[in-house]
C-alpha positions as CSV (number, residue, x, y, z in Angstrom):
1,M,20.8,-49.5,-42.5
2,S,21.5,-46.6,-40.3
3,R,19.4,-48.4,-37.3
4,T,18.0,-45.8,-34.0
5,V,17.3,-46.7,-30.5
6,I,13.4,-47.2,-30.4
7,V,11.1,-46.3,-27.5
8,G,7.7,-47.9,-27.1
9,L,6.0,-44.5,-25.2
10,D,2.2,-44.9,-23.9
11,G,2.8,-42.2,-21.2
12,S,2.8,-44.6,-18.0
13,P,6.0,-44.5,-15.3
14,A,7.3,-47.4,-17.4
15,S,7.0,-46.3,-20.3
16,L,8.8,-42.7,-19.5
17,A,11.8,-44.8,-17.4
18,A,12.1,-46.8,-20.6
19,A,12.6,-43.4,-22.5
20,E,14.8,-42.0,-20.0
21,W,17.2,-45.2,-20.5
22,G,16.6,-45.7,-24.3
23,A,18.0,-41.5,-24.5
24,R,21.3,-42.5,-22.4
25,E,21.7,-45.5,-24.4
26,A,21.6,-43.6,-27.9
27,R,23.8,-40.9,-26.4
28,L,26.1,-44.4,-25.3
29,R,26.3,-45.5,-28.9
30,G,26.0,-42.2,-30.7
31,L,23.0,-43.3,-32.1
32,P,19.2,-41.3,-32.9
33,L,16.4,-41.8,-30.6
34,T,12.6,-42.4,-31.5
35,L,9.7,-42.3,-29.2
36,L,7.0,-44.2,-30.9
37,H,3.6,-44.4,-29.7
38,A,1.1,-47.0,-31.3
39,L,-2.2,-45.5,-32.1
40,E,-5.0,-48.3,-32.4
41,D,-8.1,-47.0,-34.4
42,W,-11.0,-46.8,-32.0
43,V,-14.0,-48.9,-32.9
44,P,-17.3,-48.6,-30.8
45,S,-18.6,-51.7,-29.1
46,Y,-22.0,-53.5,-30.6
47,G,-25.2,-51.3,-29.6
48,Y,-23.0,-48.5,-28.0
49,T,-23.9,-45.0,-29.0
50,L,-22.6,-41.8,-28.5
51,P,-24.1,-38.7,-26.8
52,P,-25.0,-35.9,-29.0
53,G,-22.0,-33.7,-29.7
54,V,-19.4,-36.4,-28.9
55,A,-16.8,-37.1,-31.3
56,D,-16.5,-40.3,-33.0
57,A,-13.2,-41.1,-31.5
58,P,-11.5,-39.9,-28.4
59,E,-8.9,-37.3,-29.3
60,D,-5.4,-38.4,-30.0
61,E,-3.0,-37.7,-27.1
62,G,0.0,-39.8,-29.1
63,E,1.2,-36.4,-30.7
64,P,1.4,-34.3,-27.9
65,L,2.7,-37.1,-25.5
66,T,5.8,-37.8,-27.8
67,H,6.3,-34.4,-28.3
68,E,6.4,-33.2,-24.7
69,V,8.8,-36.6,-24.0
70,A,10.9,-35.5,-26.6
71,G,11.1,-31.8,-25.2
72,Q,12.0,-33.1,-22.0
73,L,14.5,-35.5,-22.9
74,A,16.1,-32.5,-25.4
75,E,16.4,-30.5,-22.4
76,R,18.6,-33.3,-20.2
77,H,20.4,-34.8,-23.0
78,P,21.6,-32.0,-25.5
79,G,22.5,-32.7,-29.0
80,L,21.0,-36.3,-29.1
81,E,19.1,-36.5,-32.0
82,I,15.3,-36.8,-31.3
83,T,12.2,-38.1,-33.6
84,A,8.4,-38.8,-32.0
85,K,6.5,-40.8,-34.4
86,Q,3.2,-42.4,-34.3
87,G,2.2,-45.6,-35.7
88,D,-1.6,-47.1,-36.7
89,G,-2.5,-50.3,-35.2
90,P,-2.4,-52.7,-32.6
91,P,0.7,-52.0,-30.2
92,L,1.9,-55.3,-30.9
93,T,1.7,-54.9,-34.3
94,V,3.7,-51.4,-34.6
95,L,6.1,-52.5,-32.2
96,A,6.9,-55.7,-33.3
97,G,7.5,-54.2,-36.6
98,A,9.6,-51.4,-35.3
99,A,11.8,-54.2,-33.7
100,Q,12.8,-54.9,-37.3
101,E,14.6,-51.3,-38.0
102,A,15.8,-50.6,-34.7
103,E,19.2,-51.1,-33.2
104,V,17.3,-51.9,-30.1
105,L,13.5,-51.5,-29.1
106,V,13.2,-50.6,-25.3
107,L,10.2,-50.9,-23.2
108,G,9.0,-50.7,-20.2
109,S,7.8,-53.0,-17.4
110,R,5.7,-52.4,-14.1
111,G,7.5,-52.6,-11.2
112,L,5.6,-55.5,-8.3
113,G,8.8,-55.6,-5.7
114,S,12.0,-57.5,-5.0
115,L,9.9,-61.0,-4.0
116,T,6.8,-61.0,-6.5
117,G,9.5,-59.7,-9.1
118,F,8.2,-57.4,-12.2
119,L,4.6,-57.4,-14.5
120,V,6.8,-57.8,-18.4
121,G,3.2,-57.0,-19.7
122,S,0.9,-59.1,-22.5
123,V,2.0,-57.0,-25.1
124,S,5.8,-56.4,-24.0
125,Q,6.1,-60.0,-23.7
126,A,4.7,-61.0,-26.9
127,V,6.8,-58.3,-28.3
128,L,10.1,-60.3,-27.3
129,A,8.6,-63.4,-28.3
130,H,8.5,-62.3,-32.0
131,A,10.7,-59.5,-32.6
132,E,14.1,-61.0,-34.0
133,R,16.2,-57.5,-33.2
134,P,17.6,-57.1,-29.6
135,V,15.0,-56.0,-27.2
136,V,15.8,-54.0,-23.9
137,V,13.0,-54.4,-20.6
138,V,13.3,-51.5,-18.3
139,R,11.4,-51.4,-14.5
140,P,10.8,-47.4,-13.1
141,G,13.8,-46.9,-11.3
142,S,15.5,-50.3,-11.0
143,W,18.4,-49.2,-13.2
144,T,19.3,-45.6,-11.4
145,E,21.7,-47.6,-8.9
146,G,23.7,-49.7,-11.7
147,D,23.7,-47.2,-14.2
148,R,24.6,-43.8,-12.6
149,L,25.7,-41.8,-15.7
150,S,27.1,-38.3,-15.6
151,P,25.5,-34.7,-16.4
152,P,24.9,-34.6,-20.2
153,D,27.8,-31.3,-20.8
154,G,27.1,-31.1,-24.1
155,S,30.1,-32.6,-25.4
156,G,29.3,-36.2,-26.7
157,A,31.7,-37.6,-24.7
158,R,30.7,-41.3,-23.2
159,S,29.6,-41.3,-19.7
160,E,30.4,-43.9,-17.5
161,A,27.9,-46.7,-15.8
162,R,29.5,-48.1,-12.9
163,G,27.4,-51.0,-12.6
164,P,28.7,-54.4,-14.5
165,V,27.2,-55.5,-17.6
166,V,25.8,-59.1,-16.8
167,L,25.9,-61.9,-19.5
168,G,24.1,-65.5,-19.5
169,M,26.1,-67.7,-21.1
170,D,25.1,-71.2,-22.8
171,L,28.2,-72.6,-23.6
172,S,25.9,-75.8,-25.2
173,R,25.4,-72.9,-27.9
174,P,27.6,-70.2,-27.4
175,C,25.8,-67.5,-29.9
176,D,28.4,-64.7,-31.4
177,A,25.5,-62.1,-31.8
178,L,24.4,-62.3,-27.9
179,I,28.5,-62.3,-26.9
180,D,29.2,-59.8,-28.9
181,Y,26.0,-57.3,-27.9
182,A,26.9,-58.1,-24.5
183,F,30.7,-57.0,-25.1
184,G,29.4,-53.9,-27.1
185,A,27.6,-52.9,-24.1
186,A,29.9,-53.3,-22.0
187,A,32.3,-51.3,-23.7
188,A,29.9,-48.3,-24.5
189,R,29.7,-47.9,-20.4
190,R,33.2,-48.3,-20.2
191,A,32.0,-51.0,-17.4
192,P,33.3,-54.7,-16.9
193,L,31.4,-57.6,-18.6
194,R,30.7,-60.3,-15.8
195,V,29.8,-63.9,-17.5
196,V,27.9,-66.2,-15.6
197,H,27.4,-69.7,-16.7
198,G,25.4,-72.1,-14.8
199,W,26.1,-76.0,-15.2
200,S,24.8,-79.4,-13.7
201,M,25.8,-82.0,-12.1
202,P,25.6,-85.7,-14.2
203,P,22.0,-87.3,-13.9
204,A,22.8,-89.7,-11.5
205,Y,24.7,-87.3,-8.7
206,G,21.9,-84.5,-9.7
207,F,19.8,-85.2,-6.1
208,D,23.2,-85.7,-4.1
209,P,26.5,-84.2,-5.3
210,A,28.0,-85.2,-2.0
211,L,27.7,-88.6,-3.6
212,L,30.6,-87.5,-6.7
213,A,34.1,-88.0,-5.7
214,P,35.9,-84.5,-4.8
215,E,38.6,-85.1,-7.4
216,V,35.9,-85.6,-10.2
217,R,33.7,-82.7,-9.5
218,D,36.8,-80.2,-9.2
219,G,37.5,-81.7,-12.5
220,M,34.5,-81.0,-13.9
221,A,34.4,-77.9,-12.2
222,A,37.6,-76.9,-13.7
223,G,37.2,-78.1,-17.1
224,T,33.6,-76.3,-17.4
225,A,35.5,-72.9,-16.5
226,T,38.5,-73.5,-19.1
227,A,35.7,-74.0,-21.7
228,L,34.4,-70.6,-21.0
229,G,37.7,-69.2,-20.9
230,D,38.2,-70.7,-24.7
231,A,34.7,-69.2,-25.7
232,L,35.3,-65.3,-24.5
233,R,39.2,-65.5,-25.4
234,P,38.2,-64.0,-29.0
235,W,36.0,-61.6,-27.6
236,R,38.5,-60.4,-25.2
237,G,40.6,-59.9,-28.2
238,K,38.1,-57.8,-30.0
239,Y,37.3,-55.9,-27.0
240,P,41.0,-55.5,-24.9
241,E,39.2,-52.7,-23.5
242,V,36.7,-54.9,-21.2
243,Q,37.4,-56.2,-17.8
244,V,36.0,-59.5,-18.0
245,E,34.8,-61.8,-14.8
246,E,33.9,-65.3,-15.3
247,E,31.6,-67.0,-12.8
248,C,31.1,-70.7,-13.3
249,S,28.7,-72.4,-10.7
250,V,26.4,-75.5,-10.1
251,G,22.9,-74.8,-10.5
252,Q,20.1,-73.0,-12.7
253,A,21.5,-70.4,-14.9
254,A,18.6,-68.2,-13.8
255,V,19.1,-68.0,-10.3
256,H,22.4,-67.1,-10.5
257,L,21.5,-64.4,-13.3
258,V,19.3,-62.8,-10.7
259,E,21.7,-62.6,-7.8
260,S,24.2,-61.1,-9.9
261,S,21.7,-59.1,-11.0
262,V,21.9,-56.9,-8.2
263,G,23.3,-53.4,-8.8
264,A,24.0,-54.3,-12.9
265,S,23.6,-51.3,-15.6
266,L,22.1,-54.7,-17.9
267,V,21.6,-58.2,-18.0
268,V,22.0,-59.8,-21.1
269,V,20.2,-63.1,-22.4
270,G,19.7,-65.0,-25.2
271,R,16.6,-66.0,-26.9
272,R,16.8,-69.1,-29.5
273,I,14.2,-68.2,-32.4
274,R,11.9,-71.0,-32.8
275,R,8.9,-71.1,-35.4
276,S,6.3,-73.7,-34.3
277,A,2.4,-74.7,-34.5
278,I,1.8,-73.6,-30.8
279,G,3.9,-70.0,-31.4
280,T,7.0,-68.3,-30.3
281,H,7.9,-68.5,-26.4
282,L,11.0,-66.8,-24.2
283,G,12.5,-69.9,-23.1
284,P,12.8,-70.9,-18.9
285,V,15.9,-68.9,-18.4
286,A,14.8,-65.3,-20.5
287,H,11.3,-65.7,-18.8
288,A,12.6,-66.1,-15.4
289,V,15.3,-63.3,-15.6
290,L,12.5,-61.2,-17.2
291,H,10.4,-61.9,-14.0
292,H,12.7,-61.2,-11.3
293,C,16.1,-59.1,-12.4
294,A,16.4,-55.5,-10.4
295,A,18.4,-54.6,-13.5
296,P,16.8,-53.7,-17.2
297,V,17.2,-56.8,-19.3
298,A,18.0,-57.1,-23.0
299,V,16.7,-60.0,-24.9
300,I,18.9,-60.8,-27.8
301,P,17.3,-63.4,-30.7
302,H,19.4,-65.8,-32.1
303,P,19.2,-69.0,-34.1
């Protein structure tokens, strides 16, 4: 089935940044771009009456919006196939449904500053928790440093990005879909791939690592680094053009990923697909990275 890069568009600065990022991603991957606006039926609240001469519902601005943005993107990205669509229903329902048909769904998030992180938003967070395809969250102005693409020339040639792609790796549950996405993103950008793995000392030494003999600590570190290298070896062979940097550090994975995100073109993390009576959730690492990373974040669902 032919897939596309889909952008959720609502006219906010965050969604416009997501649209630009999505257009560049579509160019890099040689895919069409779809701009999607969710049109939810407007129903007056109980007891509310409209003045005489006023229409029963507010004028729909979704179609002019998507076509205007599509036109602007077409000027900046000649040759890119762009489609503007509207979906009837609540944004969560429309976007979650679209994600199932997308190569990647791109959403925007409003920035709040480096100290407080940024607001993912209830709709974006709900889509992230339900989607079973990759979803990328873009923060306005956050990706321009790490993802400097050469101006489009209409030739269809791939552009270059200077910032690395950062992958959060869990050696206890390595996931092929997650690793493949990160390597593919780095290859498309002709950028290096930085693989970050955070590991912990045994619980007995968690409060005071100094109690662990240096040779034992060094041996554990070497063993973890070897395990990471072994897990990545097949992917190095599949993507020989990708330069890989491996980082194994003691401590929380989310902290190391946030630190590594500075100047990155993309951060890739996984989300386990869990179905339970209490609903779905993102997981602590994905949640922390989404709220504090400076770069766009791709969340890849996996079993």
